[in-house]
C-alpha positions as a printed Julia matrix, in Angstrom:
86×3 Matrix{Float64}:
   5.86   39.55  -25.67
   1.81   40.88  -24.81
   0.95   37.25  -25.13
   3.25   36.29  -22.48
   2.1    39.44  -20.02
  -1.88   38.23  -20.77
  -0.99   34.41  -19.55
   0.66   35.83  -16.33
  -1.99   38.12  -15.63
  -4.27   35.61  -15.84
  -2.93   33.24  -14.17
  -2.14   35.01  -11.25
  -5.62   36.25  -11.4
  -6.93   32.56  -11.32
  -4.66   31.54   -8.46
  -5.54   34.72   -6.57
  -9.01   33.86   -6.72
  -8.79   30.38   -5.87
  -6.39   31.42   -2.76
  -8.89   33.75   -1.51
 -11.8    31.72   -1.71
 -10.9    28.33   -0.64
  -9.37   30.27    2.28
 -11.8    29.52    6.25
 -11.29   30.3     9.61
 -12.34   26.32   10.36
 -13.41   23.2     8.06
 -17.01   22.79    7.62
 -19.5    20.15    8.68
 -18.65   18.36    5.48
 -15.19   18.1     5.56
 -15.46   17.21    9.7
 -17.37   14.53    8.39
 -15.18   13.53    5.51
 -12.1    13.44    8.12
 -14.23   11.02   10.09
 -14.88    8.79    7.29
 -11.52    8.58    6.16
 -10.2     7.67    9.63
 -12.36    5.3    10.0
 -11.81    3.62    6.41
  -7.72    4.02    7.11
  -8.36    1.86   10.55
 -10.07   -0.71    8.62
  -7.34   -0.59    6.04
  -4.83   -1.04    8.27
  -6.38   -4.34   10.07
  -6.51   -5.56    6.79
  -3.0    -5.26    6.12
  -2.42   -6.55    9.68
  -4.58   -9.46    8.56
  -2.7    -9.92    5.36
   0.84  -10.02    6.87
   0.23  -12.35    9.5
  -1.43  -14.31    6.17
   1.7   -14.21    4.81
   3.91  -15.35    7.09
   1.36  -18.45    7.82
   2.18  -18.91    4.33
   5.79  -18.27    3.88
   5.94  -21.05    7.26
   4.03  -23.76    5.67
   6.28  -23.05    2.56
   9.55  -23.19    4.38
   8.11  -26.76    5.96
   7.46  -28.27    2.43
  11.04  -27.39    1.23
  12.36  -28.98    4.14
   9.98  -31.54    3.82
  11.44  -31.81    0.24
  14.77  -31.46    0.81
  14.68  -34.41    3.46
  13.37  -36.69    0.69
  15.35  -35.61   -2.26
  18.43  -36.71    0.88
  16.66  -39.51    1.2
  16.45  -40.64   -2.29
  19.87  -39.89   -3.02
  21.0   -42.73   -0.2
  18.29  -45.11   -1.14
  20.38  -44.73   -5.05
  24.04  -44.71   -3.28
  22.53  -48.0    -1.58
  21.31  -49.96   -4.54
  24.26  -49.0    -6.37
  23.52  -46.72   -9.23
C-alpha cells in the first residue's frame, strides 16, 4: 500500500510538472517556424499524392485497354478454331 501511495505521488508530481512547464501564452518563434515547415511539407506531399493518383488512373486505363485487346484476341482465336473445325 505504501508503494502504491509513493508511486501515485511521484506520478502526480511528474505530470503536474510537465503541465506547468509546457504551458505558455503563445507559440515560440521556433514553433512557428516548425509549423510553417510542416505546412510546406504537407502541401508538397499532397501534390505528390495527387500526381500519383493521376498516374495510377492512367495506368489503370492502359490495363483496361490491354485487357480489352486481349479479350478481342481470344475471341478471334476461338472464331478461327471454330472455323477450322477444331
